[in-house]
N, C-alpha and C positions, 0 to 999 in steps of 0.2 A: 505493501501501499505505500503511494508515495506521501510524502512527508504535505502538509495543512499549505504554506508555501503553494507547491508544486502545486496542490489539488487546486487554490484560487486563480494561481494561475492560468491555468488549462480549463475552467468552466468561464473562466473574463472571455478568455478566446474566442471560445467557442461559441459567447454571448456576439460578443462584436461580427462574428462571422454570419453567423449563421439572421440577425438581425439587421442585417447587412440585404442579407437573398430575400427575405420579405417586404422589408422597405422596396426592394427595386423589384422584384420577382413577384411575391403571390401576395401581398394589400389586398388590392382593391381582387383580385378570382377569389378570393379564400371566402370573402363576402358576399359574394354572387353567385358561389357554389354549393353553401350550407346557410339552407332557412333555418325560419328559427322555427319553435315549439308548433306556434300554433298564431291561434287568435285571444284571444284576455276581453273574457265581458267587461265593457268600460260603465253605462248606463243604456235607461232607459229613455225613449223618446218619440213624439211623437210623429203617426206613418205621415210618410212619402207616397207617395206614384215614383212604382218603380221599385220601390225598396223589395229586398226578398222577402217574403211569404212565410216559407220557413223557420225568418226573426220574430216573424209576430210575436210578442212576450200576452199570454193569451191571461194571466192572470191581475194582470194590470190589468187589459183589456177588456176584461169582465167587468172588475173594480168601476174603472170611470167613464164606459161606455164607448170609450173613440177606440182607437188603433193604436197601442203601442210596440214598438221596434225594440229588443236587444239589439247595444251597440258595445261593437267590438272595437280593438283595434291588433295589430301583430304584436303577438313579441318575440320580438327582433334578437333576444340576448340568447346563446346557446350557453350547452355546455358541451364540452370535451375531455373525451377520459381518452389517454395514451395507455396501453395496454402493452407491458415490457417485458418476453425473453430473458429474463436470466441465468435460465442454466447453463450447465459445463458448458452446451456446446457453443455457445455464444462468447468464447473466450476464445473461440480459433478464428482464426484470419491467417495467406497463406501469401498475403501482397503487400499492402502497409495500415489497411489498419485491419482491429478483430470488427467482426457481427455485431459486434454490443458496442464500439464504436462508431459502427452505420448507424445502429439504432437510436442513442444517444444523438449524436446530430441530426436527423430526422426526430425525435423529437423534440428537439427546441428551435427548431422551424415550423413544428408545426403548433407546438407553446406560444412560441412568443407572434405567430397570425393571431394563434385564438386571443390574447391580454391583449394585440393591438385592434384589436376589433371590441375587445370588453364585454370579453364571453368567458365566464369560469372553463378553468385547466384542470383534470385531477390525474394522476399516476395513480396504478393497478401496477405493482411487478410480480411478477410471480415464476416458479420454477413450478416441482409436480407440488408446492403445497402455496400459497398466499404468504410473499414475504412481508410487502408494501405494503399497503392502500393509503392515497391522499389526499381527501375527499374535495373536490373540485373550491376556488378559489381565484379572484383575478388578481394582476398585480403582476410586476415583475416578481419582485419574491421569490411571489408559487415556479414561476420558472426555471429563479435559479435554483431551488432546491431542486426540482426536479431534474437538472442537470445533475448536478453534483450524485443525487440516489441512483439515476439512470446508467452514471457512471463507477460509481466508486464501493455501490453499497454490495456488501458479504452475503449475497444467498445463503439459508441452512440447507436447500434442496442443491441440487446433481440434475434430477431428470426434467421434462420436461411431461406435463396437464394440461392442453389447452382446456380439453371439456370442462376440467375444475376450478380455471378462469373468470372462461367465460358466463360457468353457472353465480362462481362468487360474485362479478360485476352482475348479472342479473336481479341478483335479493341485495347491493346496497346500494344499486343507482336505480331506481325508478321510475325516475321521469325522462324522456326520449332521451338519448346524449347523440353525438358521435363519437363515435370509437372504432377510437386505431392499434390493431392487431400485430404486435408489432415484434415477429420471431424468424426461427429457421422452418414454425410446419414439423418440428422432429417430435411427432408427439400419440401416444394410441387415440383410437380411433373418436371424433370430439364432433362428428355430424351433426348430432340431434339438440344440442347444449350451442353449435351456431347459427342452426337455425331460427332456434328459437332469440339468439340474439339479435341477429338480421329482424325479425321482424317488430323486438322492439325499439331498436335501435338505429340509429346510422352509422350500419358496420359497413370498415373500411380493413384488407387485410393487407398487412406489411410485410410477406413472404422476406428473406436477407437470405442470398447465395454467394454464396465461394464458390470459387473457380476449380479446387481441388473436390469439391465435395460435385460436382459435375461430371470427371475426369482425370483419370492418374495418367500423370506422364511416364514414359522409358524409362524411368532411373533403378533400378534393379528390385533387388530381394530389400523387403523393406519392412517393418515393425509400425503399425498402426496400429493408435489407442483409441478408444470412442473415451470419447471425452464424458460424458455423461452414468458409463456406465461402468470404464475401469478399466473395458475387455482388452486384451491386444492380440491382434491381429497379423502373423506374417504373411507379407503376399509376395511373389514375383510378378513386379509390374512391368517387368519386358513380357511376358507371356498374351499376346496380342490377346488372346483368347479372354484371362484373365480382368483385360481393360475394357472391353467388349463389352463382359455383363455386366460391371461396373460402370462402364458409361448406357447402358439401357435401365437398371434398375432404376440409375438415377431417374430414365426418361419418363420411367413410368412415374416414378412417385411424383412428380411435378407435371404429368399430364393429370394425375387420379386428384391431388392438388387442387386444379386448375377449375376439373369436373366437379368435386365437390364444391368448392367458390360459386361455379355458376347457376350448379341448382337454390342453392340460399341464395340466387340474388345482393351476392356478396362483393364489391368490387374491389379489385387486389394494385398494387406497384408495388414491381418485383425493383428492389436494389441490391446490388451488386458490390461487395467488396473488391473487386478490380473496375470501377466505373464512377464517376460524379452521381450521385442521384439524382443532383437539382434537373437534367432530363427528366426520368421519371416524373419528379413532382411537378412539374408543367406540364409535362404532358397525361398525369389523370386530372389536373387542373381543367387542359382545354377539353380533355372530352367531356368529365362533368356539362362543362360551359355550352358546347353545343349540345349536348341530351337535353339539357333547358331549355334551351335556346328552343330547340324541337317540340314542346307540351305546348 
C-alpha cells in the first residue's frame, strides 16, 4: 500500500485528468442521455382546454364542482450508483494499467459527470462479498472518496459474485437509479438478478478486458495462476492447439456475455487495458443520444 502522500498525489492527478475529460467531452452529453426519475406532483389547478384528461383530480373536481387537474414538474435529479468489482482478478494487467486502475479512471469520469450535473453518486464495492457501500451523495468530496476507495480499498474476498452484488443493490437502492456495473464479469451465473436490476434501474454494464485474457502469446512453457482461486496451471503456449483452445474459449465467453446483456436489455461499454477508454465512452454517449433522438 502506498503512503498517504503518494495516495493523495495519485488521487489529485486522477481528479485533474478526469475532470478535464468531463468538461471537454461529456458534460452536455451526460445531461442529455440520462433522464430524471419521472414527474413530481406540484399542485392542483383549474382545467384548461387541451389538458390531459388522465391528470384530472377527481377528488378536487367533486368537491368544488369544477374540473381540476394535477400539475407535475419533471424530477431532473438523478441517482448514479457505481458497482465496482474489486476481486483479485482486477489486479491483473499485462499492459500499462491493471483492470482496477481502468475501473478507477472510468468511475472518476462518471462520478464527476454526475456531480457536475448536481446529481447524487454512490459506490458499491464487491467481490464474492459486499465489501463497501457509500450511499449516494452530491459533491466533490464524495467523488474523491469514491476514487480513493476504488483504487486502494483492501477487500476481504478474492472471488466474484455479481449476482449477490446486484441483489444487494436492489435492496438498498429502492428508487430508480443509473447503475454502472464495472467488472471483468468472471462470475458464476447472475442472469436472474441482472434481469431484475435492469427492470428496476437504468443498468449499464462495463466489462474490462485485458488482451492476455483473450489470446496467449507463443512464449513456451509458463505457469499461470488464477488470481481468485490461487490455482496454478502449467501451460505450453508453444502448442498451437493450446493457444487456439484458449482463444476459442475466451471468444465463447464474450459471446455468451453479450447475449446475456442483450436478453436483459442492458447496454454495454467494453473497456480494454491496452486501449484508451475515452473513445468507448464517447461512442456509448453518442449511441444513446441517437437512440433518444429516434424516439
